[in-house]
C-alpha positions in Angstrom: 14.9 -4.2 0.0 14.5 -0.7 1.5 10.9 0.5 1.8 10.4 4.2 2.4 7.2 5.0 4.3 5.2 2.9 6.8 1.6 3.3 5.9 -0.6 0.6 4.4 1.4 0.6 1.1 4.8 0.5 2.9 3.7 -2.2 5.3 2.3 -4.2 2.4 5.4 -3.8 0.3 7.6 -4.7 3.3 5.5 -7.8 4.2 5.4 -9.0 0.7 9.2 -8.7 0.2 9.8 -10.3 3.6 7.5 -13.2 2.8 9.3 -13.8 -0.5 12.6 -14.1 1.5 14.1 -10.7 1.2 15.9 -8.9 4.0 13.8 -5.7 4.5 14.5 -2.4 6.1 11.7 0.2 6.4 12.7 3.9 6.7 9.9 6.0 8.4 10.2 9.7 9.2 7.5 9.5 11.9 8.3 8.4 15.4 7.4 4.8 16.3 4.2 5.8 18.2 2.8 7.6 15.1 3.6 4.9 12.6 0.9 4.3 10.0 0.9 7.8 8.3 -2.3 8.6 6.4 -3.4 5.0 6.7 -4.1 5.6 10.5 -6.3 8.6 9.8 -8.0 7.6 6.6 -11.6 6.3 6.2 -10.2 2.7 6.5 -12.2 1.6 3.5 -11.0 -0.8 0.8 -12.2 -0.8 -2.8 -12.6 -4.3 -4.0 -13.8 -5.1 -7.6 -15.8 -8.3 -7.6 -15.2 -8.8 -11.3 -11.9 -8.3 -13.1 -13.3 -7.5 -16.6 -15.8 -5.0 -15.2 -13.1 -3.4 -13.1 -11.1 -2.8 -16.3 -14.1 -1.2 -17.9 -14.7 0.9 -14.7 -11.0 2.0 -14.6 -11.0 3.1 -18.2 -14.3 5.0 -17.7 -13.0 6.8 -14.6 -9.7 7.7 -16.2 -11.3 8.9 -19.5 -8.9 10.5 -21.8 -6.2 10.5 -19.2 -5.7 6.7 -19.7 -5.0 7.0 -23.4 -1.4 5.7 -23.0 -2.0 3.2 -20.3 -1.2 -0.2 -21.7 -4.0 -2.9 -21.4 -1.6 -5.2 -19.7 -1.0 -2.6 -16.9 -4.8 -2.0 -16.4 -5.4 -5.8 -16.3 -2.6 -6.2 -13.8 -4.2 -3.5 -11.6 -7.7 -5.2 -11.8 -6.3 -8.7 -11.1 -4.3 -7.5 -8.1 -7.1 -5.3 -6.8 -9.3 -8.4 -6.9 -6.7 -10.4 -5.1 -6.5 -7.8 -2.2 -9.6 -9.2 -0.5 -8.2 -12.7 0.0 -4.8 -11.3 1.0 -6.4 -8.9 3.6 -8.7 -11.7 4.9 -5.6 -13.9 5.4 -4.2 -11.0 7.5 -7.4 -11.0 9.6 -9.8 -8.7 7.7 -13.4 -9.4 8.6 -15.1 -7.7 5.6 -18.2 -5.6 6.1 -19.6 -4.2 2.9 -20.9 -0.7 2.7 -22.7 1.0 -0.2 -20.3 3.4 -1.7 -19.7 3.7 -5.4 -17.8 6.9 -6.3 -19.2 7.0 -9.9 -22.2 4.7 -10.0 -23.3 5.7 -13.5 -20.0 4.8 -15.2 -19.7 1.6 -17.2 -18.4 -1.2 -15.0 -19.5 0.4 -11.8 -21.5 -2.8 -10.9 -18.2 -4.4 -9.9 -17.5 -1.9 -7.1 -17.6 -3.3 -3.5 -16.3 -1.3 -0.6 -15.2 -3.0 2.6 -14.5 -2.0 6.1 -12.9 -4.2 8.7 -15.7 -5.2 11.0 -18.9 -3.3 11.8 -18.8 0.4 12.5 -18.5 3.8 10.9 -15.8 4.9 8.6 -12.5 5.7 10.2 -11.5 4.6 13.7 -8.2 3.3 12.4 -9.4 -0.3 12.8 -8.1 -1.6 9.5 -4.7 -0.3 10.4 -4.8 -1.1 14.1 -6.4 -4.5 13.9 -5.2 -5.9 10.6 -2.3 -4.3 8.8 -0.1 -3.1 11.7 -0.3 -6.4 13.7 0.6 -8.4 10.6 3.5 -6.1 9.9 4.8 -6.2 13.5 4.4 -10.0 13.7 7.1 -10.3 11.0 9.7 -8.5 13.0 10.7 -6.3 10.0 13.5 -3.9 10.9 12.3 -0.3 10.9 14.2 3.0 11.4 11.7 5.4 12.9 12.3 9.1 13.0 14.4 8.7 9.9 13.6 10.9 6.8 14.6 9.7 3.4 16.3 12.6 1.6 17.6 11.2 -1.7 18.0 8.1 -3.7 21.6 6.9 -4.1 22.4 6.3 -7.7 25.3 4.2 -9.0 25.9 3.6 -12.7 22.4 4.7 -13.6 20.7 2.4 -11.1 19.1 3.0 -7.7 21.6 1.6 -5.1 20.0 2.9 -1.9 18.7 5.8 0.1 20.3 8.7 1.8 18.5 9.4 5.0 18.6 11.7 8.0 18.1 10.3 11.6 18.2 13.3 14.0 21.5 15.0 13.0 23.1 11.9 11.5 23.2 11.3 7.8 22.9 7.7 6.8 23.6 5.9 3.5 21.5 2.8 3.3 22.5 0.3 0.7 19.7 -1.6 -1.1 20.9 -4.8 -2.8 17.5 -5.8 -4.1 15.7 -2.5 -4.6 14.1 0.6 -3.1 10.3 0.9 -2.8 8.9 4.4 -2.3 5.6 4.6 -0.6 6.0 8.0 0.9 
């Protein structure tokens, strides 16, 4: 599995594929000392819905008319997996501290909204990335090409077969036997 991008989403995808037995390669355009992308410089907060059915209601209310064609099965999968994130992050080492922060408190279903930080302290400070996600990623020894920009998907017979990338002045063709995950 080739994962493009090494922020929280890329690290999560890579760890999940690795833990399920896949050989994983991460392609990251940043140099190694700047890994983490926006996840290093974000507020470090995690939205966690404490109730799946209320989360579905809240999602639909937030999306309004823009969710017209979103299948119920997809919205339910989102809510179920968002609910599962807390346990997964705690297994990685998250020490949840809840803060009062509901983006749209008047919308139906908003009572499900919980916002977590890792440990006490203000928003930011990269502590979710630095203390939870990055150490869990590094502990798995997942191969990573730093300073390597993904340029194009390689297509073969109508299917994604890999990634064309640029590392310095060298063009690489990276084959993916089990898929490409874009988190960039």
